[in-house]
N, CA, C and O atoms as a DFTB+ gen file, in Angstrom:
780 C
 N C O
     1  1       0.838      -1.170       0.000
     2  2       0.000       0.000       0.000
     3  2       0.888       1.239       0.000
     4  3       1.222       1.784       1.052
     5  1       1.255       1.662      -1.176
     6  2       2.119       2.814      -1.357
     7  2       1.289       4.023      -1.759
     8  3       0.435       3.938      -2.642
     9  1       1.543       5.131      -1.114
    10  2       0.798       6.344      -1.425
    11  2       1.484       7.143      -2.524
    12  3       0.821       7.701      -3.398
    13  1       2.804       7.197      -2.482
    14  2       3.519       8.048      -3.444
    15  2       4.985       7.660      -3.503
    16  3       5.469       6.831      -2.732
    17  1       5.666       8.281      -4.432
    18  2       7.110       8.115      -4.541
    19  2       7.770       9.472      -4.376
    20  3       7.253      10.484      -4.849
    21  1       8.912       9.490      -3.704
    22  2       9.708      10.705      -3.554
    23  2      11.107      10.369      -4.029
    24  3      11.764       9.492      -3.468
    25  1      11.564      11.058      -5.055
    26  2      12.875      10.816      -5.656
    27  2      13.056       9.341      -6.045
    28  3      14.148       8.787      -5.924
    29  1      11.996       8.734      -6.501
    30  2      12.048       7.347      -6.940
    31  2      11.949       6.324      -5.823
    32  3      11.965       5.122      -6.090
    33  1      11.847       6.772      -4.575
    34  2      11.739       5.852      -3.438
    35  2      10.277       5.770      -3.009
    36  3       9.622       6.798      -2.835
    37  1       9.764       4.557      -2.838
    38  2       8.355       4.435      -2.442
    39  2       8.138       4.824      -0.983
    40  3       8.923       4.456      -0.110
    41  1       7.073       5.567      -0.732
    42  2       6.701       5.993       0.615
    43  2       5.408       5.263       0.989
    44  3       4.391       5.461       0.324
    45  1       5.414       4.434       2.021
    46  2       4.200       3.698       2.409
    47  2       3.108       4.630       2.920
    48  3       3.394       5.667       3.520
    49  1       1.870       4.255       2.679
    50  2       0.721       4.994       3.187
    51  2       0.346       4.394       4.536
    52  3      -0.543       3.547       4.619
    53  1       1.023       4.831       5.590
    54  2       0.799       4.254       6.920
    55  2       0.376       5.299       7.933
    56  3       0.464       5.059       9.137
    57  1      -0.078       6.444       7.475
    58  2      -0.600       7.453       8.379
    59  2       0.363       8.592       8.652
    60  3       1.539       8.513       8.297
    61  1      -0.128       9.654       9.284
    62  2       0.681      10.854       9.512
    63  2       1.822      10.650      10.511
    64  3       2.875      11.274      10.381
    65  1       1.622       9.787      11.503
    66  2       2.696       9.543      12.475
    67  2       3.872       8.868      11.765
    68  3       5.030       9.209      12.005
    69  1       3.566       7.917      10.899
    70  2       4.614       7.233      10.149
    71  2       5.373       8.223       9.263
    72  3       6.603       8.200       9.217
    73  1       4.648       9.086       8.566
    74  2       5.291      10.061       7.672
    75  2       6.159      11.023       8.472
    76  3       7.272      11.341       8.051
    77  1       5.672      11.493       9.619
    78  2       6.465      12.407      10.459
    79  2       7.726      11.704      10.959
    80  3       8.810      12.288      10.950
    81  1       7.584      10.448      11.396
    82  2       8.754       9.698      11.867
    83  2       9.726       9.444      10.724
    84  3      10.941       9.478      10.918
    85  1       9.192       9.188       9.530
    86  2      10.053       8.952       8.362
    87  2      10.839      10.196       7.990
    88  3      12.020      10.103       7.656
    89  1      10.202      11.358       8.040
    90  2      10.906      12.623       7.748
    91  2      12.028      12.833       8.767
    92  3      13.148      13.176       8.390
    93  1      11.735      12.631      10.051
    94  2      12.772      12.751      11.075
    95  2      13.877      11.725      10.897
    96  3      15.051      12.020      11.121
    97  1      13.499      10.523      10.497
    98  2      14.461       9.441      10.276
    99  2      15.419       9.788       9.139
   100  3      16.629       9.594       9.259
   101  1      14.879      10.295       8.049
   102  2      15.717      10.664       6.901
   103  2      16.658      11.813       7.267
   104  3      17.841      11.783       6.929
   105  1      16.128      12.828       7.962
   106  2      16.967      13.967       8.364
   107  2      18.075      13.514       9.313
   108  3      19.225      13.925       9.164
   109  1      17.734      12.673      10.280
   110  2      18.742      12.179      11.225
   111  2      19.761      11.295      10.505
   112  3      20.955      11.368      10.796
   113  1      19.305      10.472       9.580
   114  2      20.215       9.599       8.829
   115  2      21.206      10.391       7.992
   116  3      22.398      10.082       7.977
   117  1      20.717      11.416       7.293
   118  2      21.628      12.253       6.494
   119  2      22.630      12.975       7.391
   120  3      23.809      13.079       7.053
   121  1      22.160      13.474       8.535
   122  2      23.055      14.140       9.485
   123  2      24.120      13.169       9.985
   124  3      25.295      13.523      10.084
   125  1      23.704      11.943      10.300
   126  2      24.651      10.942      10.795
   127  2      25.681      10.572       9.727
   128  3      26.865      10.430      10.033
   129  1      25.241      10.417       8.490
   130  2      26.181      10.048       7.419
   131  2      27.225      11.142       7.217
   132  3      28.416      10.852       7.107
   133  1      26.783      12.401       7.166
   134  2      27.720      13.508       6.930
   135  2      28.639      13.713       8.134
   136  3      29.854      13.822       7.970
   137  1      28.074      13.768       9.342
   138  2      28.912      14.020      10.521
   139  2      29.842      12.846      10.806
   140  3      30.966      13.049      11.265
   141  1      29.390      11.621      10.541
   142  2      30.261      10.455      10.719
   143  2      31.445      10.483       9.769
   144  3      32.569      10.163      10.155
   145  1      31.188      10.867       8.524
   146  2      32.289      10.973       7.552
   147  2      33.260      12.079       7.957
   148  3      34.474      11.918       7.827
   149  1      32.726      13.211       8.451
   150  2      33.601      14.302       8.909
   151  2      34.452      13.865      10.102
   152  3      35.645      14.164      10.158
   153  1      33.847      13.167      11.044
   154  2      34.593      12.708      12.221
   155  2      35.669      11.708      11.821
   156  3      36.783      11.752      12.342
   157  1      35.344      10.807      10.898
   158  2      36.320       9.802      10.473
   159  2      37.482      10.433       9.714
   160  3      38.623       9.989       9.838
   161  1      37.192      11.470       8.928
   162  2      38.239      12.094       8.111
   163  2      39.063      13.127       8.878
   164  3      40.163      13.473       8.447
   165  1      38.556      13.621       9.997
   166  2      39.246      14.671      10.752
   167  2      40.428      14.098      11.523
   168  3      40.466      12.911      11.846
   169  1      41.397      14.974      11.813
   170  2      42.520      14.578      12.669
   171  2      41.984      14.236      14.048
   172  3      41.067      14.887      14.548
   173  1      42.553      13.228      14.646
   174  2      42.071      12.739      15.936
   175  2      42.687      13.564      17.060
   176  3      43.645      13.144      17.709
   177  1      42.121      14.736      17.272
   178  2      42.569      15.665      18.311
   179  2      41.387      16.572      18.646
   180  3      40.372      16.526      17.951
   181  1      41.490      17.386      19.681
   182  2      40.379      18.285      20.024
   183  2      40.020      19.181      18.837
   184  3      40.888      19.599      18.071
   185  1      38.739      19.462      18.704
   186  2      38.275      20.296      17.606
   187  2      37.235      19.581      16.768
   188  3      36.203      19.148      17.282
   189  1      37.505      19.459      15.481
   190  2      36.531      18.922      14.540
   191  2      36.126      17.482      14.841
   192  3      34.940      17.157      14.777
   193  1      37.072      16.622      15.163
   194  2      36.757      15.208      15.376
   195  2      35.740      15.004      16.510
   196  3      34.711      14.369      16.279
   197  1      35.985      15.515      17.721
   198  2      34.986      15.297      18.776
   199  2      33.666      16.023      18.528
   200  3      32.607      15.515      18.898
   201  1      33.712      17.208      17.905
   202  2      32.453      17.919      17.607
   203  2      31.614      17.122      16.626
   204  3      30.422      16.912      16.853
   205  1      32.226      16.679      15.538
   206  2      31.495      15.883      14.541
   207  2      31.055      14.555      15.147
   208  3      29.976      14.058      14.826
   209  1      31.868      13.981      16.009
   210  2      31.509      12.725      16.662
   211  2      30.296      12.859      17.564
   212  3      29.455      11.962      17.606
   213  1      30.194      13.977      18.291
   214  2      29.013      14.194      19.136
   215  2      27.756      14.362      18.284
   216  3      26.702      13.814      18.606
   217  1      27.876      15.129      17.186
   218  2      26.727      15.283      16.280
   219  2      26.332      13.924      15.726
   220  3      25.146      13.604      15.647
   221  1      27.328      13.116      15.339
   222  2      27.061      11.780      14.809
   223  2      26.323      10.922      15.839
   224  3      25.350      10.247      15.501
   225  1      26.774      10.946      17.073
   226  2      26.155      10.125      18.109
   227  2      24.708      10.543      18.374
   228  3      23.836       9.688      18.525
   229  1      24.449      11.847      18.430
   230  2      23.079      12.324      18.625
   231  2      22.207      11.954      17.423
   232  3      21.069      11.520      17.599
   233  1      22.721      12.118      16.225
   234  2      21.957      11.760      15.020
   235  2      21.692      10.255      14.987
   236  3      20.608       9.820      14.597
   237  1      22.679       9.467      15.396
   238  2      22.508       8.016      15.437
   239  2      21.418       7.631      16.445
   240  3      20.626       6.724      16.189
   241  1      21.381       8.315      17.574
   242  2      20.311       8.090      18.544
   243  2      18.948       8.430      17.966
   244  3      17.973       7.718      18.205
   245  1      18.878       9.525      17.201
   246  2      17.616       9.907      16.559
   247  2      17.211       8.886      15.495
   248  3      16.026       8.595      15.338
   249  1      18.184       8.344      14.766
   250  2      17.889       7.296      13.780
   251  2      17.286       6.084      14.487
   252  3      16.285       5.532      14.028
   253  1      17.884       5.671      15.590
   254  2      17.374       4.511      16.327
   255  2      15.980       4.786      16.897
   256  3      15.115       3.912      16.858
   257  1      15.757       5.986      17.422
   258  2      14.449       6.324      17.990
   259  2      13.368       6.345      16.915
   260  3      12.283       5.799      17.112
   261  1      13.660       6.969      15.787
   262  2      12.658       7.019      14.720
   263  2      12.474       5.646      14.071
   264  3      11.376       5.324      13.618
   265  1      13.528       4.836      14.021
   266  2      13.377       3.467      13.500
   267  2      12.462       2.656      14.412
   268  3      11.726       1.789      13.941
   269  1      12.503       2.930      15.704
   270  2      11.615       2.253      16.645
   271  2      10.155       2.600      16.342
   272  3       9.293       1.722      16.345
   273  1       9.882       3.880      16.081
   274  2       8.518       4.307      15.752
   275  2       8.076       3.679      14.429
   276  3       6.966       3.158      14.324
   277  1       8.946       3.731      13.427
   278  2       8.601       3.163      12.114
   279  2       8.324       1.667      12.224
   280  3       7.372       1.164      11.627
   281  1       9.146       0.962      12.979
   282  2       8.958      -0.486      13.132
   283  2       7.712      -0.807      13.947
   284  3       7.046      -1.808      13.683
   285  1       7.387       0.023      14.931
   286  2       6.185      -0.218      15.730
   287  2       4.928      -0.112      14.860
   288  3       3.958      -0.839      15.076
   289  1       4.947       0.776      13.898
   290  2       3.787       0.952      13.024
   291  2       3.713      -0.142      11.962
   292  3       2.628      -0.634      11.653
   293  1       4.853      -0.522      11.405
   294  2       4.881      -1.538      10.331
   295  2       5.901      -2.619      10.687
   296  3       6.918      -2.748      10.005
   297  1       5.651      -3.390      11.733
   298  2       6.629      -4.341      12.251
   299  2       7.056      -5.366      11.211
   300  3       8.252      -5.623      11.066
   301  1       6.132      -5.949      10.494
   302  2       6.486      -7.004       9.544
   303  2       7.442      -6.508       8.456
   304  3       8.354      -7.230       8.053
   305  1       7.237      -5.299       7.992
   306  2       8.074      -4.758       6.913
   307  2       9.380      -4.148       7.427
   308  3      10.363      -4.097       6.688
   309  1       9.406      -3.686       8.680
   310  2      10.558      -2.906       9.158
   311  2      11.295      -3.511      10.343
   312  3      12.178      -2.854      10.895
   313  1      10.976      -4.720      10.757
   314  2      11.633      -5.326      11.922
   315  2      13.137      -5.461      11.711
   316  3      13.915      -5.196      12.627
   317  1      13.553      -5.867      10.519
   318  2      14.981      -6.022      10.243
   319  2      15.701      -4.675      10.280
   320  3      16.860      -4.608      10.688
   321  1      15.033      -3.611       9.862
   322  2      15.642      -2.280       9.919
   323  2      15.759      -1.796      11.365
   324  3      16.717      -1.111      11.723
   325  1      14.779      -2.156      12.188
   326  2      14.855      -1.853      13.614
   327  2      16.072      -2.544      14.227
   328  3      16.808      -1.935      15.004
   329  1      16.285      -3.822      13.878
   330  2      17.435      -4.569      14.411
   331  2      18.753      -3.917      13.987
   332  3      19.678      -3.810      14.792
   333  1      18.840      -3.485      12.739
   334  2      20.060      -2.815      12.261
   335  2      20.275      -1.513      13.028
   336  3      21.406      -1.198      13.398
   337  1      19.208      -0.753      13.271
   338  2      19.324       0.511      14.011
   339  2      19.785       0.274      15.444
   340  3      20.586       1.044      15.976
   341  1      19.282      -0.790      16.071
   342  2      19.702      -1.112      17.442
   343  2      21.191      -1.487      17.465
   344  3      21.924      -1.067      18.360
   345  1      21.633      -2.275      16.484
   346  2      23.059      -2.639      16.402
   347  2      23.915      -1.393      16.185
   348  3      24.948      -1.228      16.833
   349  1      23.486      -0.516      15.275
   350  2      24.249       0.714      15.010
   351  2      24.344       1.585      16.257
   352  3      25.420       2.081      16.591
   353  1      23.226       1.769      16.940
   354  2      23.229       2.592      18.149
   355  2      24.064       1.948      19.248
   356  3      24.782       2.641      19.969
   357  1      23.976       0.636      19.381
   358  2      24.767      -0.065      20.397
   359  2      26.259       0.049      20.141
   360  3      27.032       0.279      21.070
   361  1      26.667      -0.108      18.899
   362  2      28.085       0.038      18.565
   363  2      28.560       1.478      18.758
   364  3      29.672       1.710      19.232
   365  1      27.718       2.443      18.391
   366  2      28.070       3.844      18.611
   367  2      28.244       4.158      20.085
   368  3      29.182       4.858      20.469
   369  1      27.339       3.640      20.916
   370  2      27.432       3.844      22.367
   371  2      28.695       3.191      22.920
   372  3      29.372       3.762      23.775
   373  1      29.012       1.982      22.425
   374  2      30.228       1.280      22.854
   375  2      31.473       2.118      22.527
   376  3      32.365       2.259      23.364
   377  1      31.530       2.671      21.313
   378  2      32.668       3.507      20.925
   379  2      32.763       4.772      21.754
   380  3      33.856       5.200      22.125
   381  1      31.618       5.368      22.044
   382  2      31.588       6.582      22.864
   383  2      32.071       6.284      24.288
   384  3      32.880       7.028      24.844
   385  1      31.566       5.187      24.870
   386  2      31.959       4.839      26.230
   387  2      33.448       4.494      26.315
   388  3      34.105       4.822      27.303
   389  1      33.972       3.846      25.302
   390  2      35.408       3.534      25.292
   391  2      36.217       4.821      25.349
   392  3      37.223       4.887      26.055
   393  1      35.799       5.830      24.626
   394  2      36.499       7.116      24.614
   395  2      36.363       7.836      25.950
   396  3      37.328       8.417      26.445
   397  1      35.177       7.798      26.529
   398  2      34.951       8.508      27.786
   399  2      35.683       7.870      28.959
   400  3      36.167       8.578      29.842
   401  1      35.771       6.545      28.980
   402  2      36.417       5.856      30.104
   403  2      37.927       5.871      30.009
   404  3      38.610       5.861      31.033
   405  1      38.458       5.895      28.803
   406  2      39.907       5.954      28.552
   407  2      40.682       4.854      29.267
   408  3      41.737       5.109      29.848
   409  1      40.170       3.658      29.227
   410  2      40.915       2.525      29.779
   411  2      41.980       2.125      28.781
   412  3      41.909       2.513      27.615
   413  1      42.971       1.352      29.214
   414  2      44.029       0.954      28.273
   415  2      43.439       0.317      27.016
   416  3      42.566      -0.548      27.091
   417  1      43.929       0.758      25.873
   418  2      43.454       0.242      24.592
   419  2      42.173       0.891      24.102
   420  3      41.554       0.389      23.164
   421  1      41.756       1.997      24.714
   422  2      40.487       2.617      24.335
   423  2      40.440       3.072      22.880
   424  3      39.371       2.981      22.276
   425  1      41.525       3.556      22.277
   426  2      41.382       4.006      20.885
   427  2      40.938       2.894      19.935
   428  3      40.188       3.148      18.993
   429  1      41.388       1.685      20.174
   430  2      40.998       0.565      19.307
   431  2      39.506       0.279      19.480
   432  3      38.791       0.109      18.492
   433  1      39.038       0.226      20.715
   434  2      37.613      -0.028      20.962
   435  2      36.747       1.115      20.427
   436  3      35.655       0.884      19.908
   437  1      37.234       2.330      20.556
   438  2      36.512       3.491      20.032
   439  2      36.378       3.383      18.508
   440  3      35.294       3.593      17.964
   441  1      37.460       3.062      17.832
   442  2      37.436       2.962      16.368
   443  2      36.526       1.822      15.911
   444  3      35.781       1.975      14.943
   445  1      36.581       0.691      16.594
   446  2      35.731      -0.443      16.221
   447  2      34.257      -0.097      16.451
   448  3      33.415      -0.383      15.600
   449  1      33.945       0.510      17.582
   450  2      32.556       0.853      17.876
   451  2      31.994       1.880      16.920
   452  3      30.919       1.683      16.354
   453  1      32.708       2.968      16.735
   454  2      32.193       4.028      15.861
   455  2      32.206       3.602      14.391
   456  3      31.253       3.861      13.656
   457  1      33.280       2.955      13.972
   458  2      33.336       2.473      12.587
   459  2      32.269       1.428      12.311
   460  3      31.632       1.449      11.258
   461  1      32.071       0.514      13.252
   462  2      31.040      -0.506      13.091
   463  2      29.647       0.091      13.049
   464  3      28.791      -0.384      12.303
   465  1      29.409       1.132      13.844
   466  2      28.086       1.768      13.828
   467  2      27.846       2.460      12.489
   468  3      26.722       2.467      11.987
   469  1      28.889       3.038      11.912
   470  2      28.752       3.696      10.604
   471  2      28.457       2.667       9.515
   472  3      27.636       2.909       8.630
   473  1      29.128       1.522       9.585
   474  2      28.866       0.438       8.625
   475  2      27.422      -0.045       8.772
   476  3      26.744      -0.271       7.770
   477  1      26.949      -0.205      10.004
   478  2      25.566      -0.641      10.223
   479  2      24.575       0.397       9.717
   480  3      23.537       0.043       9.157
   481  1      24.886       1.676       9.911
   482  2      24.028       2.756       9.417
   483  2      23.882       2.670       7.896
   484  3      22.773       2.747       7.367
   485  1      24.998       2.511       7.205
   486  2      24.957       2.404       5.743
   487  2      24.282       1.108       5.294
   488  3      23.593       1.088       4.274
   489  1      24.476       0.036       6.047
   490  2      23.812      -1.225       5.717
   491  2      22.298      -1.050       5.763
   492  3      21.596      -1.507       4.861
   493  1      21.793      -0.400       6.793
   494  2      20.357      -0.149       6.899
   495  2      19.835       0.648       5.724
   496  3      18.765       0.354       5.191
   497  1      20.595       1.664       5.315
   498  2      20.169       2.479       4.169
   499  2      20.099       1.640       2.900
   500  3      19.107       1.690       2.173
   501  1      21.151       0.871       2.633
   502  2      21.179       0.107       1.382
   503  2      20.200      -1.059       1.382
   504  3      19.636      -1.381       0.337
   505  1      19.986      -1.698       2.527
   506  2      19.012      -2.796       2.584
   507  2      17.617      -2.264       2.271
   508  3      16.848      -2.917       1.565
   509  1      17.290      -1.089       2.788
   510  2      15.960      -0.526       2.581
   511  2      15.800       0.130       1.211
   512  3      14.750       0.002       0.581
   513  1      16.834       0.830       0.748
   514  2      16.697       1.645      -0.459
   515  2      17.465       1.139      -1.668
   516  3      17.218       1.596      -2.784
   517  1      18.391       0.204      -1.474
   518  2      19.211      -0.284      -2.578
   519  2      18.442      -0.746      -3.799
   520  3      18.842      -0.431      -4.920
   521  1      17.346      -1.487      -3.625
   522  2      16.615      -1.962      -4.805
   523  2      16.013      -0.837      -5.660
   524  3      15.631      -1.078      -6.805
   525  1      15.924       0.373      -5.126
   526  2      15.309       1.481      -5.855
   527  2      16.328       2.487      -6.376
   528  3      15.953       3.440      -7.059
   529  1      17.610       2.294      -6.068
   530  2      18.642       3.246      -6.467
   531  2      19.247       2.858      -7.811
   532  3      19.442       1.673      -8.084
   533  1      19.545       3.846      -8.653
   534  2      20.209       3.520      -9.917
   535  2      21.548       2.829      -9.643
   536  3      22.227       3.153      -8.668
   537  1      21.909       1.924     -10.461
   538  2      23.103       1.091     -10.373
   539  2      22.983       0.047      -9.267
   540  3      23.240      -1.133      -9.506
   541  1      22.593       0.464      -8.055
   542  2      22.436      -0.486      -6.954
   543  2      21.328      -1.492      -7.252
   544  3      21.381      -2.628      -6.780
   545  1      20.319      -1.084      -8.037
   546  2      19.207      -1.987      -8.323
   547  2      19.630      -3.159      -9.218
   548  3      18.832      -4.064      -9.462
   549  1      20.847      -3.150      -9.696
   550  2      21.367      -4.255     -10.508
   551  2      22.055      -5.323      -9.653
   552  3      22.321      -6.428     -10.126
   553  1      22.337      -4.989      -8.404
   554  2      23.002      -5.931      -7.507
   555  2      21.987      -6.898      -6.905
   556  3      20.813      -6.554      -6.767
   557  1      22.426      -8.102      -6.547
   558  2      21.506      -9.013      -5.855
   559  2      21.220      -8.496      -4.442
   560  3      22.058      -7.810      -3.857
   561  1      20.040      -8.820      -3.887
   562  2      19.664      -8.298      -2.558
   563  2      20.676      -8.616      -1.453
   564  3      20.842      -7.814      -0.534
   565  1      21.345      -9.745      -1.521
   566  2      22.323     -10.086      -0.474
   567  2      23.485      -9.092      -0.442
   568  3      24.096      -8.888       0.608
   569  1      23.791      -8.481      -1.572
   570  2      24.918      -7.539      -1.613
   571  2      24.649      -6.295      -0.768
   572  3      25.589      -5.661      -0.288
   573  1      23.378      -5.939      -0.580
   574  2      23.066      -4.766       0.250
   575  2      23.450      -5.013       1.707
   576  3      23.753      -4.076       2.445
   577  1      23.434      -6.270       2.109
   578  2      23.825      -6.637       3.463
   579  2      25.341      -6.748       3.601
   580  3      25.885      -6.491       4.674
   581  1      26.027      -7.131       2.521
   582  2      27.443      -7.487       2.612
   583  2      28.382      -6.348       2.184
   584  3      29.431      -6.157       2.800
   585  1      28.025      -5.598       1.151
   586  2      28.951      -4.597       0.606
   587  2      29.391      -3.526       1.603
   588  3      30.582      -3.215       1.642
   589  1      28.500      -2.943       2.414
   590  2      28.996      -1.943       3.372
   591  2      30.057      -2.512       4.321
   592  3      31.042      -1.839       4.623
   593  1      29.860      -3.730       4.784
   594  2      30.851      -4.347       5.678
   595  2      32.115      -4.718       4.918
   596  3      33.215      -4.621       5.462
   597  1      31.971      -5.143       3.663
   598  2      33.146      -5.507       2.863
   599  2      34.032      -4.296       2.602
   600  3      35.251      -4.433       2.496
   601  1      33.439      -3.123       2.498
   602  2      34.223      -1.892       2.309
   603  2      34.669      -1.331       3.658
   604  3      35.812      -0.897       3.801
   605  1      33.772      -1.338       4.646
   606  2      34.066      -0.720       5.937
   607  2      35.032      -1.487       6.806
   608  3      35.858      -0.877       7.485
   609  1      34.959      -2.816       6.809
   610  2      35.825      -3.615       7.689
   611  2      37.316      -3.394       7.414
   612  3      38.076      -3.220       8.367
   613  1      37.769      -3.394       6.147
   614  2      39.195      -3.109       5.923
   615  2      39.597      -1.697       6.352
   616  3      40.715      -1.489       6.825
   617  1      38.695      -0.730       6.192
   618  2      39.019       0.634       6.620
   619  2      39.123       0.714       8.145
   620  3      40.008       1.386       8.673
   621  1      38.232       0.038       8.840
   622  2      38.311      -0.010      10.309
   623  2      39.597      -0.707      10.724
   624  3      40.274      -0.258      11.649
   625  1      39.938      -1.791      10.055
   626  2      41.159      -2.532      10.367
   627  2      42.391      -1.642      10.192
   628  3      43.304      -1.676      11.016
   629  1      42.417      -0.848       9.123
   630  2      43.557       0.061       8.918
   631  2      43.640       1.092      10.052
   632  3      44.729       1.396      10.539
   633  1      42.493       1.621      10.467
   634  2      42.485       2.574      11.572
   635  2      42.937       1.948      12.876
   636  3      43.690       2.561      13.632
   637  1      42.486       0.733      13.148
   638  2      42.891       0.030      14.365
   639  2      44.382      -0.242      14.339
   640  3      45.065      -0.094      15.353
   641  1      44.885      -0.637      13.191
   642  2      46.324      -0.890      13.055
   643  2      47.135       0.365      13.329
   644  3      48.186       0.314      13.967
   645  1      46.635       1.489      12.838
   646  2      47.328       2.759      13.077
   647  2      47.336       3.089      14.561
   648  3      48.353       3.537      15.090
   649  1      46.214       2.872      15.237
   650  2      46.160       3.122      16.678
   651  2      47.104       2.197      17.431
   652  3      47.790       2.623      18.360
   653  1      47.138       0.934      17.029
   654  2      48.001      -0.037      17.717
   655  2      49.468       0.321      17.526
   656  3      50.264       0.189      18.456
   657  1      49.835       0.773      16.329
   658  2      51.228       1.176      16.084
   659  2      51.586       2.426      16.866
   660  3      52.712       2.558      17.345
   661  1      50.628       3.355      17.001
   662  2      50.900       4.592      17.734
   663  2      50.973       4.341      19.238
   664  3      51.563       5.138      19.968
   665  1      50.382       3.242      19.711
   666  2      50.371       2.961      21.147
   667  2      51.764       2.636      21.667
   668  3      52.099       3.016      22.789
   669  1      52.579       1.946      20.887
   670  2      53.938       1.617      21.302
   671  2      54.852       1.964      20.143
   672  3      54.839       1.306      19.103
   673  1      55.644       3.006      20.338
   674  2      56.545       3.421      19.269
   675  2      57.845       3.925      19.871
   676  3      57.850       4.422      20.997
   677  1      58.945       3.805      19.143
   678  2      60.209       4.339      19.662
   679  2      60.173       5.860      19.652
   680  3      59.623       6.473      18.737
   681  1      60.749       6.446      20.653
   682  2      60.818       7.886      20.751
   683  2      62.280       8.290      20.605
   684  3      63.159       7.646      21.177
   685  1      62.546       9.337      19.857
   686  2      63.909       9.748      19.520
   687  2      64.766       9.975      20.763
   688  3      64.683      11.026      21.399
   689  1      65.572       9.003      21.098
   690  2      66.558       9.150      22.160
   691  2      66.007       9.127      23.576
   692  3      66.768       9.338      24.520
   693  1      64.735       8.884      23.760
   694  2      64.180       8.932      25.108
   695  2      63.584       7.599      25.518
   696  3      62.702       7.579      26.376
   697  1      64.005       6.527      24.970
   698  2      63.429       5.230      25.311
   699  2      62.172       4.982      24.507
   700  3      62.035       5.469      23.384
   701  1      61.272       4.239      25.073
   702  2      60.029       3.902      24.395
   703  2      58.885       4.707      24.975
   704  3      58.858       4.989      26.173
   705  1      57.941       5.076      24.125
   706  2      56.753       5.781      24.572
   707  2      55.584       4.830      24.390
   708  3      55.382       4.278      23.308
   709  1      54.816       4.642      25.454
   710  2      53.663       3.749      25.374
   711  2      52.403       4.536      25.700
   712  3      52.283       5.131      26.770
   713  1      51.461       4.528      24.753
   714  2      50.145       5.148      24.937
   715  2      50.252       6.575      25.458
   716  3      49.506       6.970      26.353
   717  1      51.176       7.346      24.900
   718  2      51.286       8.743      25.250
   719  2      52.057       9.026      26.517
   720  3      52.222      10.192      26.879
   721  1      52.540       8.002      27.210
   722  2      53.313       8.219      28.431
   723  2      54.689       7.614      28.268
   724  3      54.879       6.678      27.492
   725  1      55.630       8.141      28.988
   726  2      56.978       7.614      28.929
   727  2      57.042       6.315      29.721
   728  3      56.681       6.276      30.898
   729  1      57.492       5.280      29.085
   730  2      57.662       3.990      29.759
   731  2      59.127       3.817      30.109
   732  3      60.004       4.402      29.474
   733  1      59.378       3.026      31.103
   734  2      60.761       2.796      31.510
   735  2      61.444       1.872      30.507
   736  3      60.923       0.805      30.182
   737  1      62.609       2.285      30.021
   738  2      63.339       1.358      29.149
   739  2      63.870       0.198      29.986
   740  3      64.178       0.369      31.166
   741  1      63.975      -0.949      29.390
   742  2      64.515      -2.100      30.120
   743  2      66.005      -1.920      30.353
   744  3      66.749      -1.472      29.481
   745  1      66.402      -2.280      31.539
   746  2      67.829      -2.199      31.857
   747  2      68.485      -3.506      31.476
   748  3      67.903      -4.584      31.598
   749  1      69.694      -3.379      31.018
   750  2      70.455      -4.594      30.698
   751  2      70.834      -5.271      32.008
   752  3      71.194      -4.607      32.980
   753  1      70.752      -6.580      32.025
   754  2      71.101      -7.289      33.261
   755  2      72.612      -7.253      33.450
   756  3      73.382      -7.461      32.512
   757  1      73.011      -6.983      34.684
   758  2      74.453      -6.937      34.995
   759  2      74.884      -8.304      35.470
   760  3      74.136      -8.991      36.166
   761  1      76.081      -8.701      35.101
   762  2      76.557      -9.995      35.605
   763  2      76.774      -9.889      37.122
   764  3      77.266      -8.882      37.630
   765  1      76.402     -10.933      37.803
   766  2      76.566     -10.947      39.262
   767  2      78.019     -11.262      39.603
   768  3      78.667     -12.113      38.994
   769  1      78.474     -10.561      40.566
   770  2      79.849     -10.825      41.053
   771  2      79.739     -11.359      42.469
   772  3      78.874     -10.944      43.240
   773  1      80.619     -12.277      42.795
   774  2      80.620     -12.821      44.156
   775  2      81.445     -11.944      45.042
   776  3      82.464     -11.398      44.619
   777  1      81.022     -11.809      46.240
   778  2      81.769     -10.998      47.193
   779  2      82.491     -11.835      48.169
   780  3      83.174     -11.309      49.048
């Protein structure tokens, strides 16, 4: 039961609450995609990265909230999209908490959580809209589930590798630096002498 099409995408005729939630969902999704890309591309230091990351997290929360409303109205058609939204929000929260707690190894957990949530966000978009998009409509339906992860997982892996390499690196003439702090260099063992 489709009422109309907008930009070639079918819009279900499920009442005004559904349409209002869908408008909010689309706006939050676009905000999350743009702010997530900005946060990922920005230098990892105070400024653009944390600002874009906060916008991304709030937008991701709005995507999950509106997906809940959409799924409640049309559960049979949207249950899988609700599950994807819950996974995306959960991974985003995990990445945020890793950053806030700053326990050892937090940058890796932060990158996995935030990167994974972005992959899940894009997966939800392509699973729902891929069959109606030019070029994407030529792919088999299973590819909408797999392609975002096939592209995103290697990028997340590269980021994690960079964080792991930065965690322990030689420092010019000052011993080893571990996770931003000076670590004690190992002392060479001295031969024991008898007295």
